[in-house]
Every structure is written in structure tokens, then in C-alpha cells.
MARLUM-81492 format. One record per residue (C-alpha): x, y, z; residue in one letter. Coordinates in steps of 0.1 Angstrom, whole numbers, padded with zeros to 4 digits, always signed. Layout:
// MARLUM-81492
XYZA;...
//
This chain:
// MARLUM-81492
+0148-0870-0311M;+0115-0884-0322A;+0114-0911-0348R;+0101-0899-0383D;+0078-0928-0391L;+0071-0916-0427R;+0108-0919-0436A;+0111-0952-0416L;+0082-0968-0435F;+0094-0953-0468G;+0122-0978-0474S;+0131-1014-0467N;+0165-1002-0454E;+0170-0994-0417R;+0176-0958-0420L;+0182-0933-0392G;+0150-0912-0397A;+0148-0885-0370Q;+0126-0855-0367E;+0156-0832-0366A;+0153-0800-0345F;+0174-0772-0356T;+0184-0745-0331N;+0157-0720-0321R;+0177-0705-0293Q;+0164-0670-0298A;+0127-0683-0294Q;+0136-0703-0263W;+0153-0672-0248S;+0122-0652-0254A;+0100-0678-0237V;+0125-0681-0208A;+0127-0644-0202A;+0089-0639-0204A;+0082-0668-0182L;+0107-0657-0156T;+0090-0623-0155E;+0057-0639-0152H;+0068-0661-0122L;+0081-0630-0105A;+0048-0612-0111H;+0025-0639-0098V;+0047-0645-0067S;+0046-0607-0058A;+0027-0597-0028A;+0003-0574-0046G;-0008-0601-0072F;-0045-0609-0071D;-0058-0637-0093V;-0093-0622-0090Q;-0082-0588-0104D;-0101-0585-0136L;-0089-0550-0146E;-0052-0553-0145A;-0034-0555-0179P;-0024-0590-0189R;+0012-0599-0196R;+0008-0636-0194N;+0011-0645-0231V;+0038-0647-0257I;+0031-0653-0294V;+0051-0669-0321F;+0038-0666-0356H;+0051-0675-0391G;+0044-0689-0424V;+0031-0725-0427G;+0060-0750-0425G;+0083-0728-0406I;+0084-0750-0375G;+0060-0735-0352K;+0045-0769-0340T;+0080-0783-0336T;+0089-0753-0315L;+0058-0757-0294S;+0065-0794-0288R;+0102-0787-0279K;+0093-0760-0255V;+0068-0783-0238E;+0093-0811-0234S;+0120-0786-0223A;+0098-0773-0195I;+0086-0807-0185A;+0121-0823-0183D;+0153-0803-0182A;+0172-0833-0195G;+0153-0830-0228R;+0162-0794-0233R;+0186-0789-0262P;+0221-0782-0248A;+0224-0750-0269Q;+0194-0735-0253W;+0211-0732-0219G;+0195-0732-0185A;+0166-0708-0179P;+0169-0679-0154S;+0138-0687-0134W;+0142-0700-0098P;+0150-0737-0094D;+0121-0739-0069S;+0096-0729-0095A;+0071-0758-0104R;+0059-0755-0139L;+0030-0776-0154L;+0033-0776-0192P;+0000-0783-0210V;+0001-0784-0247R;-0032-0782-0267I;-0035-0785-0305D;-0061-0762-0318L;-0057-0773-0355A;-0089-0783-0373R;-0073-0817-0379S;-0070-0822-0341A;-0107-0816-0336G;-0103-0798-0304T;-0134-0778-0292D;-0136-0753-0264F;-0150-0779-0239E;-0120-0801-0246Q;-0096-0772-0242L;-0109-0764-0206V;-0111-0801-0197L;-0075-0806-0208T;-0064-0779-0184L;-0084-0795-0156R;-0070-0830-0164L;-0034-0816-0162A;-0042-0804-0127L;-0059-0836-0118A;-0028-0855-0125R;-0006-0830-0107H;-0027-0821-0077V;-0044-0854-0072G;-0075-0840-0054R;-0107-0821-0063G;-0108-0784-0070L;-0143-0777-0054P;-0151-0743-0069A;-0144-0754-0105F;-0155-0790-0100D;-0190-0782-0087I;-0196-0757-0116A;-0183-0783-0141L;-0205-0810-0127R;-0235-0788-0128R;-0227-0777-0165Y;-0221-0813-0175W;-0253-0827-0162D;-0273-0798-0179A;-0255-0799-0213V;-0246-0836-0215H;-0274-0854-0198P;-0269-0891-0197G;-0233-0889-0210E;-0208-0898-0183P;-0178-0876-0182L;-0154-0905-0183E;-0170-0918-0215E;-0165-0884-0231Y;-0129-0883-0220L;-0123-0918-0233R;-0139-0910-0267R;-0118-0877-0271R;-0085-0896-0263G;-0081-0877-0230L;-0082-0907-0207A;-0045-0910-0205A;-0043-0875-0189M;-0057-0887-0156A;-0090-0893-0173G;-0100-0919-0148E;-0090-0899-0118A;-0109-0867-0128L;-0145-0879-0125P;-0136-0893-0090G;-0122-0860-0080Q;-0152-0841-0092I;-0174-0866-0073K;-0154-0862-0042D;-0155-0823-0045A;-0193-0823-0049V;-0197-0848-0020G;-0175-0828+0003E;-0194-0796-0005A;-0227-0815+0003A;-0214-0828+0036Q;-0202-0794+0046Q;-0236-0780+0037L;-0253-0809+0057A;-0273-0819+0026L;-0292-0853+0027P;-0275-0881+0008G;-0301-0882-0021V;-0298-0845-0027V;-0260-0846-0024A;-0258-0867-0055S;-0275-0840-0076A;-0249-0813-0086A;-0276-0788-0094G;-0291-0790-0059Q;-0256-0789-0043V;-0248-0758-0063A;-0281-0742-0054A;-0275-0748-0017A;-0240-0736-0020L;-0252-0703-0035V;-0276-0698-0007T;-0249-0704+0018A;-0225-0680+0000L;-0252-0653-0003R;-0260-0657+0034Q;-0223-0659+0043R;-0229-0691+0061H;-0201-0707+0081E;-0207-0740+0062K;-0195-0722+0029A;-0165-0706+0044R;-0140-0727+0024A;-0153-0712-0009L;-0163-0679+0003A;-0131-0663-0009G;-0141-0669-0045C;-0160-0636-0050A;-0178-0646-0083R;-0185-0683-0075L;-0221-0677-0065A;-0228-0657-0096D;-0214-0684-0119L;-0234-0711-0101L;-0266-0692-0106E;-0261-0684-0142A;-0276-0707-0169E;-0252-0736-0174P;-0245-0732-0211D;-0213-0728-0231L;-0212-0690-0225E;-0212-0695-0187T;-0188-0725-0191F;-0163-0701-0207S;-0160-0681-0175F;-0152-0712-0154Y;-0114-0709-0160P;-0117-0681-0135H;-0126-0706-0109L;-0097-0728-0120L;-0073-0699-0116A;-0086-0692-0082W;-0082-0729-0072E;-0046-0729-0085I;-0039-0698-0065A;-0049-0714-0033R;-0031-0747-0037L;-0009-0757-0007P;+0028-0750-0012A;+0036-0787-0018K;+0011-0788-0047K;+0016-0753-0061A;+0023-0751-0098A;+0022-0725-0126V;+0005-0739-0157P;+0023-0732-0189V;-0003-0736-0216V;+0009-0740-0251L;-0017-0733-0277L;-0007-0745-0311D;-0024-0740-0345G;-0041-0708-0332F;-0050-0697-0367E;-0078-0723-0368D;-0096-0707-0340T;-0114-0684-0366G;-0109-0656-0391D;-0117-0619-0393R;-0154-0625-0396T;-0159-0655-0373H;-0141-0651-0339R;-0164-0671-0317D;-0138-0697-0306L;-0111-0671-0305E;-0133-0650-0281R;-0137-0680-0258L;-0100-0688-0258V;-0091-0652-0251Q;-0114-0653-0222R;-0095-0683-0208V;-0062-0663-0211V;-0076-0633-0194W;-0094-0651-0166L;-0062-0672-0158M;-0036-0645-0151P;-0016-0669-0130N;-0011-0693-0160A;+0013-0685-0188F;+0003-0690-0224F;+0026-0697-0254V;+0006-0693-0286I;+0019-0705-0319T;+0001-0698-0352G;+0003-0683-0387R;-0009-0649-0377S;-0001-0625-0350R;-0027-0618-0323L;-0048-0587-0328Q;-0060-0585-0293W;-0043-0551-0287A;-0063-0536-0315D;-0091-0515-0300P;-0110-0517-0333A;-0119-0554-0323L;-0140-0542-0294Q;-0173-0560-0296G;-0158-0590-0314Q;-0136-0599-0285L;-0141-0591-0248D;-0107-0576-0239Y;-0090-0555-0265T;-0066-0525-0269G;-0031-0518-0259P;-0040-0511-0223T;-0054-0546-0218A;-0025-0563-0237W;+0005-0540-0235P;+0030-0566-0247D;+0010-0574-0278L;+0007-0538-0291A;+0028-0527-0320P;+0055-0503-0308A;+0050-0479-0336S;+0012-0474-0334S;-0011-0493-0312P;-0040-0483-0334L;-0028-0498-0367V;-0021-0535-0370P;+0013-0540-0384A;+0021-0565-0411A;+0044-0594-0405R;+0079-0584-0404T;+0112-0598-0392G;+0120-0566-0374T;+0116-0561-0337A;+0089-0538-0324G;+0066-0541-0353Q;+0041-0564-0335A;+0049-0558-0298G;+0076-0573-0277P;+0058-0606-0271R;+0047-0611-0307Q;+0077-0628-0324L;+0080-0638-0360L;+0096-0672-0365I;+0122-0666-0392G;+0136-0689-0418D;+0165-0712-0411F;+0199-0698-0420S;+0220-0717-0445G;+0240-0734-0418E;+0208-0744-0400D;+0194-0759-0432C;+0226-0780-0437E;+0225-0790-0400D;+0189-0801-0403Y;+0194-0822-0434L;+0226-0837-0421A;+0206-0851-0391H;+0173-0857-0409R;+0184-0890-0425L;+0214-0909-0412T;+0232-0942-0419T;+0237-0970-0394D;+0269-0953-0382D;+0251-0919-0378D;+0266-0903-0409Q;+0245-0880-0431P;+0226-0901-0457L;+0220-0871-0480I;+0252-0861-0498P;+0267-0827-0493A;+0261-0815-0528D;+0224-0825-0526I;+0221-0808-0492R;+0235-0776-0506T;+0209-0775-0535V;+0180-0784-0511I;+0191-0757-0486A;+0194-0731-0514R;+0160-0739-0528R;+0143-0740-0494S;+0149-0703-0486H;+0151-0716-0451G;+0116-0731-0448L;+0118-0763-0426P;+0087-0778-0444L;+0106-0777-0477Y;+0136-0795-0461L;+0112-0822-0447D;+0096-0827-0481L;+0130-0829-0498A;+0141-0855-0473A;+0111-0876-0482L;+0117-0872-0518R;+0153-0883-0513F;+0140-0916-0497V;+0115-0921-0525E;+0141-0916-0553I;+0166-0939-0534R;+0143-0968-0537R;+0151-0971-0574T;+0184-0952-0580R;+0209-0930-0564A;+0195-0894-0561P;+0214-0866-0578I;+0214-0829-0572A;+0192-0821-0603D;+0164-0843-0587D;+0160-0814-0562F;+0158-0784-0586E;+0121-0783-0582A;+0093-0772-0560D;+0067-0792-0541F;+0029-0789-0550S;+0023-0798-0513A;+0037-0764-0504L;+0010-0748-0525V;-0018-0766-0506A;-0001-0758-0472R;+0002-0722-0481T;-0034-0717-0493L;-0053-0739-0467Q;-0062-0711-0443D;-0068-0683-0468L;-0102-0672-0481T;-0109-0676-0518A;-0103-0638-0524D;-0071-0639-0504E;-0059-0668-0525R;-0067-0649-0556H;-0047-0619-0544V;-0018-0640-0533L;-0014-0656-0567R;-0015-0622-0584A;+0012-0608-0559T;+0034-0638-0567A;+0040-0620-0601L;+0055-0590-0583L;+0088-0586-0566D;+0072-0562-0541A;+0038-0545-0538F;+0015-0523-0518D;-0022-0527-0512V;-0034-0508-0543P;-0010-0526-0565L;-0021-0560-0552A;-0057-0551-0556T;-0052-0539-0592A;-0031-0570-0601A;-0059-0592-0588A;-0085-0573-0607G;-0106-0568-0576M;-0128-0538-0569S;-0121-0536-0531H;-0090-0537-0510D;-0102-0559-0481A;-0086-0592-0494P;-0053-0575-0499A;-0054-0558-0465L;-0061-0592-0449R;-0033-0608-0469L;-0006-0583-0459V;-0012-0593-0423E;-0004-0630-0430R;+0030-0642-0420P;+0038-0652-0455L;+0039-0615-0464V;+0070-0597-0451Y;+0071-0558-0446E;+0098-0533-0452D;+0083-0500-0442P;+0112-0481-0458A;+0109-0498-0492A;+0092-0483-0522L;+0066-0510-0520W;+0064-0522-0484P;+0053-0558-0489Y;+0068-0589-0505H;+0060-0626-0503L;+0082-0651-0487H;+0106-0662-0514A;+0098-0699-0513L;+0061-0692-0512V;+0064-0670-0543R;+0085-0694-0563S;+0063-0723-0554T;+0031-0706-0564L;+0046-0698-0598R;+0066-0729-0604G;+0051-0759-0587A;+0023-0781-0601D;-0008-0766-0585D;-0035-0792-0578R;-0059-0771-0558T;-0095-0767-0568D;-0092-0730-0576D;-0058-0733-0595R;-0052-0707-0622W;-0051-0716-0658S;-0024-0702-0682E;-0049-0675-0693Q;-0054-0666-0656D;-0017-0660-0651W;-0015-0641-0683Q;-0044-0617-0675R;-0030-0611-0640A;+0004-0603-0655A;-0013-0578-0679D;-0032-0562-0650R;-0001-0560-0628A;+0019-0544-0657H;-0008-0519-0663T;-0010-0511-0626A;+0027-0504-0624L;+0024-0481-0654G;-0005-0462-0637H;+0015-0457-0606Q;+0044-0442-0625W;+0024-0420-0648T;+0003-0406-0620T;+0032-0400-0596A;+0049-0366-0592S;+0074-0358-0618A;+0110-0367-0609G;+0103-0396-0587D;+0134-0415-0598R;+0130-0442-0572T;+0095-0451-0585L;+0106-0449-0621L;+0134-0475-0616V;+0111-0497-0594G;+0083-0497-0619C;+0108-0503-0647L;+0124-0533-0630R;+0091-0550-0624Q;+0074-0539-0656G;+0103-0551-0678L;+0102-0585-0661R;+0065-0589-0665L;+0066-0578-0702A;+0094-0601-0709R;+0082-0632-0691D;+0046-0629-0703H;+0052-0615-0738R;+0033-0582-0731L;+0034-0552-0753G;+0057-0523-0743L;+0030-0498-0735G;+0042-0473-0709W;+0077-0490-0708L;+0088-0470-0738A;+0083-0437-0721D;+0097-0450-0689A;+0128-0461-0707A;+0133-0425-0721W;+0129-0411-0686A;+0154-0436-0673Y;+0180-0427-0699V;+0174-0388-0696A;+0189-0387-0661D;+0222-0405-0670S;+0222-0422-0637I;+0223-0459-0648W;+0209-0479-0619E;+0210-0517-0626P;+0178-0528-0642L;+0184-0564-0655A;+0156-0587-0642P;+0165-0622-0633P;+0163-0649-0658A;+0128-0662-0663P;+0119-0689-0637D;+0083-0695-0645I;+0070-0725-0665P;+0058-0721-0701A;+0023-0731-0691T;+0021-0699-0671Q;+0038-0674-0694A;+0029-0688-0728G;+0061-0693-0746Q;+0083-0674-0722A;+0116-0661-0735A;+0145-0684-0729A;+0167-0672-0700G;+0204-0672-0697G;+0234-0651-0689P;+0233-0613-0696A;+0236-0607-0733G;+0228-0643-0744T;+0190-0648-0739A;+0170-0651-0770A;+0154-0619-0783L;+0119-0629-0795D;+0097-0599-0784T;+0101-0561-0782P;+0102-0566-0744A;+0131-0589-0747D;+0149-0563-0768A;+0141-0535-0744L;+0153-0555-0714V;+0186-0562-0733E;+0190-0525-0743T;+0185-0510-0709L;+0204-0538-0691S;+0234-0532-0715A;+0233-0495-0709L;+0234-0499-0671A;+0260-0527-0672A;+0284-0506-0694R;+0293-0488-0661Q;+0307-0521-0649R;+0318-0540-0680E;+0341-0535-0709H;+0326-0513-0737R;+0332-0541-0761T;+0304-0561-0744H;+0282-0531-0745T;+0287-0527-0783A;+0281-0564-0789D;+0249-0565-0768R;+0234-0535-0785L;+0243-0549-0820T;+0221-0580-0811R;+0193-0556-0802V;+0196-0536-0834I;+0199-0567-0856D;+0168-0582-0840S;+0146-0553-0855R;+0122-0557-0826L;+0121-0522-0813L;+0102-0493-0826P;+0121-0465-0844E;+0128-0443-0814D;+0140-0471-0792L;+0160-0485-0821T;+0178-0450-0822D;+0185-0454-0785M;+0204-0486-0792A;+0221-0471-0822L;+0232-0440-0803Y;+0247-0458-0773Y;+0264-0483-0795R;+0280-0454-0813A;+0291-0440-0780K;+0306-0474-0771A;+0324-0475-0805H;+0338-0440-0798R;+0350-0450-0763D;+0367-0480-0779L;+0384-0458-0805G;+0363-0470-0834R;+0359-0436-0849G;+0344-0447-0883A;+0319-0470-0867A;+0309-0443-0842S;+0306-0416-0868R;+0283-0439-0889H;+0259-0446-0860G;+0258-0410-0849M;+0250-0398-0884Q;+0222-0423-0886Q;+0206-0410-0854V;+0214-0373-0861A;+0196-0376-0894A;+0163-0386-0878G;+0138-0367-0856T;+0139-0390-0824T;+0147-0377-0790R;+0184-0385-0793L;+0191-0366-0825A;+0205-0336-0807P;+0227-0359-0787A;+0239-0376-0818A;+0248-0342-0833R;+0269-0336-0802R;+0284-0370-0807G;+0295-0359-0841L;+0311-0328-0826V;+0330-0350-0801H;+0342-0372-0830L;+0355-0341-0848A;+0373-0330-0817R;+0389-0364-0812L;+0401-0362-0849D;+0416-0328-0841G;+0392-0309-0864D;+0386-0282-0839F;+0373-0256-0862P;+0345-0278-0874T;+0338-0290-0838A;+0337-0254-0825H;+0314-0242-0852Q;+0290-0271-0849A;+0290-0267-0810A;+0275-0232-0813Q;+0241-0246-0823T;+0238-0276-0799L;+0219-0258-0771G;+0210-0275-0738W;+0198-0307-0756A;+0232-0311-0772G;+0251-0301-0740R;+0266-0271-0756Q;+0285-0257-0727H;+0301-0290-0718R;+0312-0295-0755V;+0327-0260-0756L;+0345-0267-0723G;+0360-0298-0738D;+0374-0278-0767L;+0386-0251-0744A;+0408-0272-0720W;+0425-0290-0749I;+0437-0255-0759H;+0449-0249-0723A;+0422-0222-0719Q;+0414-0235-0684M;+0395-0205-0671D;+0373-0204-0702Q;+0368-0242-0698A;+0358-0238-0661A;+0332-0211-0671A;+0317-0235-0696H;+0315-0263-0672Y;+0300-0241-0645Q;+0273-0231-0671A;+0268-0268-0680A;+0264-0277-0644R;+0238-0249-0639A;+0219-0260-0669D;+0218-0296-0656A;+0207-0285-0622E;+0179-0264-0638Q;+0167-0294-0657H;+0171-0317-0627A;+0195-0342-0646V;+0216-0357-0619A;+0240-0375-0641G;+0248-0345-0663E;+0252-0323-0631T;+0278-0348-0617A;+0296-0351-0651T;+0299-0313-0655S;+0311-0309-0620Q;+0338-0336-0625A;+0351-0319-0656Q;+0352-0286-0637L;+0374-0303-0610A;+0396-0316-0638F;+0404-0283-0654V;+0407-0265-0621R;+0433-0292-0610A;+0457-0277-0636F;+0454-0241-0624T;+0442-0241-0587D;+0448-0273-0568P;+0432-0259-0536E;+0400-0250-0555A;+0401-0284-0571A;+0399-0300-0537D;+0365-0284-0531D;+0354-0292-0567D;+0362-0328-0561L;+0344-0331-0529D;+0313-0317-0545L;+0318-0341-0575A;+0320-0370-0550T;+0288-0359-0533Q;+0270-0355-0567L;+0281-0390-0577L;+0268-0406-0545A;+0241-0430-0555G;+0249-0428-0592L;+0266-0453-0614D;+0287-0433-0637L;+0320-0451-0644R;+0336-0428-0668A;+0327-0397-0647T;+0341-0415-0616T;+0374-0421-0636L;+0375-0384-0645T;+0375-0374-0608T;+0403-0398-0601R;+0424-0384-0630I;+0416-0349-0617A;+0430-0359-0583A;+0463-0370-0599L;+0465-0337-0619V;+0459-0318-0587R;+0489-0337-0571D;+0511-0335-0601A;+0548-0327-0591G;+0543-0342-0557T;+0541-0377-0542G;+0570-0394-0558G;+0566-0431-0562E;+0532-0429-0545E;+0519-0408-0574F;+0531-0434-0600L;+0516-0462-0580E;+0483-0445-0579R;+0485-0438-0617A;+0493-0476-0622A;+0462-0487-0602V;+0440-0462-0620L;+0454-0473-0654D;+0443-0510-0646A;+0408-0497-0637Q;+0406-0477-0669V;+0418-0507-0691R;+0390-0528-0675A;+0364-0502-0685S;+0374-0501-0722G;+0371-0462-0722V;+0400-0451-0743R;+0394-0414-0737A;+0400-0419-0700A;+0432-0439-0706R;+0447-0413-0729T;+0437-0385-0705T;+0454-0404-0677L;+0485-0408-0698A;+0485-0370-0704L;+0482-0364-0666A;+0512-0385-0660V;+0532-0365-0687C;+0521-0333-0669F;+0535-0348-0636H;+0569-0355-0652H;+0571-0321-0669A;+0565-0304-0637V;+0594-0323-0621L;+0616-0318-0653N;+0622-0355-0652D;+0633-0359-0688D;+0639-0396-0688N;+0604-0404-0672A;+0588-0379-0696L;+0604-0396-0726D;+0588-0429-0715T;+0555-0414-0708A;+0554-0396-0741I;+0563-0429-0760R;+0535-0446-0741D;+0510-0418-0750L;+0522-0419-0786D;+0515-0456-0788Q;+0480-0451-0775L;+0471-0423-0800T;+0492-0427-0831R;+0469-0429-0862D;+0439-0429-0838R;+0418-0406-0818D;+0435-0380-0795H;+0466-0380-0817A;+0470-0343-0806Y;+0476-0354-0770Y;+0513-0362-0779T;+0515-0326-0792D;+0503-0313-0758I;+0528-0334-0740A;+0555-0318-0760H;+0540-0283-0754F;+0540-0289-0716M;+0577-0296-0716A;+0587-0269-0741G;+0600-0296-0765R;+0602-0292-0802P;+0576-0313-0822L;+0592-0332-0851Q;+0561-0351-0861H;+0530-0330-0852P;+0495-0344-0855S;+0471-0331-0881P;+0452-0312-0854A;+0438-0278-0865Q;+0443-0257-0835W;+0418-0227-0832L;+0444-0201-0826D;+0475-0219-0840G;+0499-0243-0823P;+0523-0217-0810D;+0495-0201-0788A;+0485-0234-0775V;+0521-0244-0768R;+0526-0212-0748G;+0496-0218-0726R;+0504-0254-0718W;+0540-0245-0710R;+0527-0216-0688T;+0506-0242-0668L;+0537-0263-0661V;+0558-0233-0650I;+0530-0220-0628A;+0528-0254-0610R;+0566-0254-0606Q;+0565-0220-0591D;+0537-0230-0567R;+0556-0260-0555L;+0588-0239-0549R;+0568-0213-0530S;+0553-0241-0508A;+0588-0255-0500D;+0600-0221-0487R;
//
């Protein structure tokens, strides 16, 4: 490992400060496989280094967000190729032949390195000078002619020394060039004075080549040498000289033969979308040296396979660069993704470290004298979590650890922060417009180009189109909005202290949040009706923006009603606010669900919808408590307050709090808001639960679709053991729900249909349950799901023995956890039905006692009556239920259902 001098000089202690390298085995495997293929290609009999039309497969690209470890990977690959002993053990041996001679040449193209095109080409020649140890006449003569013309009076050795290239055989190269020129002059029999002038030697050589003179036989095989020597010796001509270098490499004797592996790092600094001059020259080198292999690392993928760049670059399109073309469409540049095939088989995204990799990196980054990790495990865990796998963050955190340790022992809370240096690193190669769009998209969980443009307040899409091709933007083509920022980049932009020149003020963030919120509303309101996925996606992002930035509700009110109308209840709760107050004004305080302060209408709406969705997974007591907080806050407008009132009343009903539920339903029913019909239905349900069936039946006649009339009548019918009538009502309810495209109501009606059919026709109930299960797929309806499981028990009543009771016990535990009393009492009634079918009097006695304890002096008291009806037992203490056609008729029908099940089971045994 290399020493980390920053950490070493950051403390008076002798710390083990290593530049730890964490496993990049997948990237090494890709390099090894591509290089093995390249070696086989260049050694094949048909390979011709002067073929300028053949597709090029001599390049592999690694791209990724700044700080992901591209430079470290480039250096490690260079050292692994140069010396097998320095290859990480986990990488394993490459598959190329042992006889292969590879010549790694790493060139840093970052602006900070100051590498220009001349230096790039000279670096390649210097690497060969050290390896070959002699002149390469075709290239050297052309180079000498160019140098004398472009750098008159400046010795090449002085240039190499000034550029820091002398160590790479910088002293040997001028001598090799001189020897090559002199040898050519000698072969051409030029006078001594003339031989010292490269221009005259080149002119004589051109004449000899044109005349096919015997004296030029050694270089006659280079078909384009004469043309290059005749051309004006400027930078454009110089950029074609790598062809001569490739030709010289191809004719090296076997003892000196080598395959250059050129590692070009920091490729993003070769230019941008508008200025590609340096990129064009570098691409020319790659194309003209097909016998060399290039490993390119940078922030962006190469667009060379995009034919739209024709004219900006010399060689473009998928035919020229088949391994760089996106697999999906060679015509459309794909955004950065972590999925294979999006950017060509030789364009690989360097992904984030896994949690295990982060821990390993930090454990080896700073060590004690006895090679133990200096950073404690608890601090390593916090750093790894906050890093989102970005190596640069891990490195900065290690330096922060050393800095804090100077004065005290670091603790985990010291690392619950972001680094402003990450902001500068992220923004450094973006244009001003791209930086503006980037900050705007940091407000969004996911986005598309129109949404990003609108959030940034820009009138054109170009900056957003450029941004989504940056490696800090990931793509999921199957998602609602295909793009999202790297998690650490996003949190850093929003949370770190931004010291850049174009940093945003608090008002800038607020205005961007308002634009993003408006844009989300526009997407939802202009989309086709019934797009539930878009509705939920817009709600999730819109609620968070409104809450965190104290925005007005606007379109969120209508969206909330659309969300509730379908009764599907996807989770909506946004994460706790994680942005500083300077960006969001006085952002609402975060906390666990149901405990965050309610200061704005947005806070109250977030809490309302979160409670409604969560009630499918938590006890109804929590739902009632959370909605009470919302109602007491008085932050919502009247119609949304009624939403909270209505669903709190439903929660009270589920909990058996009849009086509280009735009070809430009456409040809503007396108004004119959208839930008034539903509240009137709720009052009918309460009357049914009390056993006031005539009142419930009469009121149900006027409910209509809005009050779910058919489902309410079905609920009344099955209690009276009128199962066929109930089934007809539930079928009509399902048809109404399908016509109105309300998925939740469709599933609920179908579950109830399965439940009543389970009493009369178990085989038909099988099909009904299958359909109910299909309709519930993708929905979060806890009570309805419990109904289907109770229906399955009713279907199997009289069979299963101990297994039936075990299933009932498991289901009872799930029902208790939900807090839905109606489901618990119905389950208890189903168990009574089972024992009645078996004529198991002892078990039935116990089941009836349990049911009586559940319902005595509470809702569903008449369920105990029904249990007695099933068994044909006398009823000493009847409930106050007012049966529609009298208790005797109801008793007879329930007893008939039991006898019919017994007959069915006896017939099956014969």
C-alpha cells in the first residue's frame, strides 16, 4: 500500500496511514477479459495495424461519480500489469498467456496535471524508449521534423525535463531520435551537414519512398509515412503520428515485442459537449493504435459510438466502436446506470462500495503500531452508513478522525455530518446551468428531464439532458421518473456547508422547492385519469416538499382525495426532514411517525395520509390517536378536516367505541363534504352493529353508490343467514366498483362474496377466494385480507381437526394486532360454526363463552344469538337485536346452513 502523507503529517503520533484499496475484483476481471481478447486479436494472422477501416475494440471505459475510486483503480491496474507481485491476491491471475509482454503507460489527463496532447504522445514514445532501447525511425524522423518546426531553438531534452518526463528515459529519447535520423541519412547517402537537418532528411526520405528507392526499403512498408512527412508539421499533422508509432511497434523483433496498455485517467477534463478539440485528438490516438489497449477512466461514459457526433469527432457510430454502443439503442445515448448493457459491454459504471467494503476500507485506512484499526467499530459503522459507499467520503472522514483526535477522542456523533469538500468535488466539472439543475433535482427523490427543467426554472432542456448523462445521476428505465441522484451527492448538496461561488441562498432553495412542487402538480393534473402510480409518486414527493419548505397545499388537496377514493392505501409517509433550517426556512421538526410537530397544513396532511396508510399495518388505537392530533391542530381546511374526522370515527368503530364513532360520523354526515355519504353509511353500520336492523335497512335504501348501498345490504343479509341474497348484493357492489374503477372497493366486495359463499358452497368459494387474492395483489387492505382468511376457515369448517384450530389461533393473533374488533368477532363466529358442524358440544360451549365475552354489552352482541341458532340451542339471554323477520326465521336459516354442511361432509365420506 502507498503511504497517505496527508494523514501521516496530520498528527504527531506515528499512525499507520495507508491508502487502502478495497476490492474492485469485478473491474479487474473486466480488464483482464478485454485485454486477453485484445491480445488474441492482435496476434491473429489477419491483423493489420495499418487497417484504418476495421472496427476498434481496443478500449475499455470505467466511469463514475467523482470520488468513487477511478484514479485508485487506474493506478492499481497499472501496477498489477507491471508487476504480478503487486496484484491484489483476491484479483486472481489473469487469463492471458504468460508469454505476453505488456507495457503499462498511465497518463493523467486531469487539468491539475497539466497534460497536453504533445505530452501524451511523448509519454507513449518515452515508455517505448525505455523498453525498446533504440530508435523508431518512422516515428522519430517525423517527430524530429515536427519539433524543429514547432519548437525552434527548444531542445527536446529541456522540454522533457521541464515537464517532469525526464525520469521516463527522458535522456535516452533524444539520443534515439538522433540515431534514427542519422541512420536514415546514412541509408539515403546524404552529406553530413544535410543529415543533421531533420527537414532535409525527411524530404529526401519522401523522394526515396515515392520513387521506391532501394535506400528507403526499410521504411517502405509504412504506406502513409511519405504523406505524413510531406504534410505541414503542425499539431493536426502531429496527431496522426501515433499511426507511425503503432507501425513501429508492430515490426519490433520478438525479443522486444510488447503490447502497450495505455491508462488514460481523468478523461472528463479533455473537453465538454461544446469543446471536443482535445478529445478528438485523443480519440485519434486510440483509433490509429489498434495494437495498443486503452483503459479510460473518467466521470462520463464515452459517446464515441453515437453517430450524432460525426463532425465533432473523426470516428463515430456503433460500427466504429461496437463495444461502446448501448445495447438497447445505438442511436440514443443512455444515462448512467448500474445495469449491464445500458452503455455497451466495455463501458462500465464503477459502483459504490458495499457496506462490508466500507468497513474494510476504514479498518485499514488508519492503523495502530500493531496494525489494529484506529477508528473504532461504532464510528466506522456511522461513517460507512453516511458514505453511501463513496470512497471519497470515507477518505475525508478518516482525515476528520485524525483532526479531531488531536484534541480529544472522536465519538460517533462527530461523523453525523457531510463534507463541503464533496460539494466542490461534485460541481467542479459541471457548467453553470448544469449546477443549477443539479441543485434543483437534489430536492426530488426522482425526476425526468421536464421535471428537472421546471424545478430549475429554465426555459430549455439542454442542461438537464446533459446532467442526466453524468455518472452522479442513476437511471432506472422502469421507474415512474427514470433518474435519481447518487444518494450521498443529494444529501451533501442539501445538507453540507456550500462554499462555492454560485451557492444558493435560502430563498433560492425555497423558490426551487416551490417550482418543483408546482411541476409535480402539473404532471399529475395533466396526466390521463386513473394513473394511480403517478398520483402516489406525485403525492410522496409533493407532500415532502410542502412539509419541508412550508408550502401551501395547492394541488395536494385534490390529490389527497384521489388517493383516498381508491381505498388502496399505499405507504405515503415521507422521511423525516433532513435539510437544514437555512434551506427550508423553519422546517418542521422531524421524528417518529405520529410525533412530529404539526405547524403547517402540509404537516397535518402528511400526518393524516400517513396515518390512513399505516392503519393497514398498525393497531387502530394508533390511527385514532394520530388523527386526533390532526383534528386538534385545526390546520386543515374543512373538507380535509372531515377526512380526518371520518377515518377517526371508522377507527373508533373498529375498536368497539360505538359512541365516539357515532359522534364523528354524525359530524361528517351533517356537512356537505365529499365524505358525507360515506359517513351516512357509517351510521348505518353502527346501527347494524347495535342490532337495530330495521333502522339500518331503511337507511341503506337511500345510500346509492357513494354510500356503497349494495355492500351495506349484503352485510345485513348475511347476518340474517340470507346468503344467496347477500351474494347477489356483493356481486352488484363489485360490479359498481369495477364500473367506477375503485380497486379497493372491488377487492372488498369480492372478499365479502367469498365469505358468504363459504357458508353455502365451499367449491364456489374457492374460486371467489382466488379472485379476491388476485384483486388484493398490490393493495394494502388489512381488514379485507383478514376477511379472506376468515372466509377460508368457514369454507373448511367441519374438517381439518387440530389443523383448523391452529389456523384459527394464528389468525386470531393477527386480528388482535390489527385492533379490528369486527374481524375478531367474525373469526370467533366462524369457529362456532366449525364446532356446530362437528356437533362438538364441549368445544362449542367454550367458543360461545369466548364470543360472549367479546360482545357482551358491546357491538355485535347478536353474534352470540347466531352461535346458539347454529347449534339449535335455546337462548336464555337474547341480545336486544331487532331481527328483520323475527328471531325464529333467522334461527331456522342458520341451523339449516349447519345441517347442509354436515350433509355435504357425510356425502363426501361415502
